[in-house]
N, C-alpha and C positions, 0 to 999 in steps of 0.2 A: 705528486707535486708537478711533475713534468707537464701533465695535461693542463693544470691550472696556469702554469707559465705560458703554455701555448695559447690558452684563452686570453691571457693578458696581452700577449703580442698581437693577437687578432684584434682586440679592442684598439690598440695603438694604431694598427694599420687602417682601421676604420675612422681614425681621427678622434678617438676617445681616450679615456684614461686607462693606462695599462695595469689593470688589476683583474685577476682571473680567479675562478673558484670552481671546485668540483665536489660533488656529493657522492660518497662511496658507501655501498651496503654489501656485505658478504664478499668483499674484495672486488666488486664490480662497480664501475661508474654508472650511476643512475641519473645523474644530472650534471650539467656543466654550464658555465656562463661567464660573462665578463661585464665590467662596468659599461653601461650603455646610456649614461645620463646625457651625454652630448648627442649621440646618434639618434636617440628617441625623444630628446627634449623632455626627459622624465627625471625629476630630481631624486626619485627614490630607487631608480634602477641601478643600484650598486651591484657589484659582481656576485655577492652572496645571494642577494635577492633574486637576481636574474637566474642564478643556478637553481635555487629552490623553485622558482617559477617553471623552469624547464624540466625539473624532475617531476613536477605534477604532484597530485595527491598520492601519497604512498602509505597513508595510515600512520604507522608508528615510525618515528624518526630516531628513537633512542638507540637503535642499533646501527646508526649511520655515523660516518666520519666526514666532517666538512674540511676541505683543504682550501686555503686562500693564500694568494701570494703576499698579502699584506694583512696585518692584524685588523680584524673587523672593528668598525666604528660602532657606536651605540645603537644605531638603527639595525645593523646586521647582527650585532650581539643580542639585541632584543628578539630577533627572529630565531636565533640559535636557542635561546632560553625558552621562548614561547613553544617551540616545536620539540623541545626535549632532546636536542642533539647533545650528546655527552662528551664528544671529543672534537677539538678543532686543531688542525695542524696548519701553521702559518709559515710562509716563506721568510718573513722578516717583520720586525716591529721597530726598527731603528728610525725609519722614515716617518712612521706614524704609530704612536703608542696604542691608539685605539682603546678598546674597552675590555682589556684583559682581566682586570680586577673584578669588573662587573660579572663577566662570565664565570670566573673562578668562584665568586661568592655564591653562585647558583649551581655549583657542583660540576661545572664543565672543566674537563682536563684540557689544558692548552700546551701544545708543544711548538716552540719557536725554533725553526731550523736555522735561522740567521744566515740565509743564503745570499752570497754576493750577487748572483744573477738577479734576484728580486730587488735587492737594494739598488743595483745599477740601473735597472729599468726605471725605477721611481726617481732616482736622482737626475737622470737624463731628462725625464719628462718634466719634472718640477723646474729644472733650470730653463727649459724651453717654454714652459707654459705656467708660470707662477700664478697668474690670475685665475686660470681654469682650476688649478689645484686648490687654491684658497677657496674658490666657490664650492668645490667638491667637499671640503672638510668644514664648510660653514664659517670660514674666517674672512670672507670677502669684505 
């Protein structure tokens, strides 16, 4: 999760939304990314999508674990289900409930670490950038 948090902080430094993600297989990081919607002017470049993009084609995803600093939204949860990722570990879901039930209904195990550092990153960002956050979650 530390690497995912580092990714989130990188996104924030770049002027983006502080959400980070890491894909792990056999205990090794094979992909990492952060939300780049602002930086790339790309509405679907969420952290998890960027992470999967950076991991590239790996064949089977069922033996991977996806880490994300925030509970994945339906877009990213759809990618989790589509690729057969069986486990997602999130930093927090207090700021954004995301699509936990959707993933669980498709057999994905969700572990919510409820980390204060992840919550604080998002609270500070949302306080300073409410319009950008509302755009990101489709509530503008």
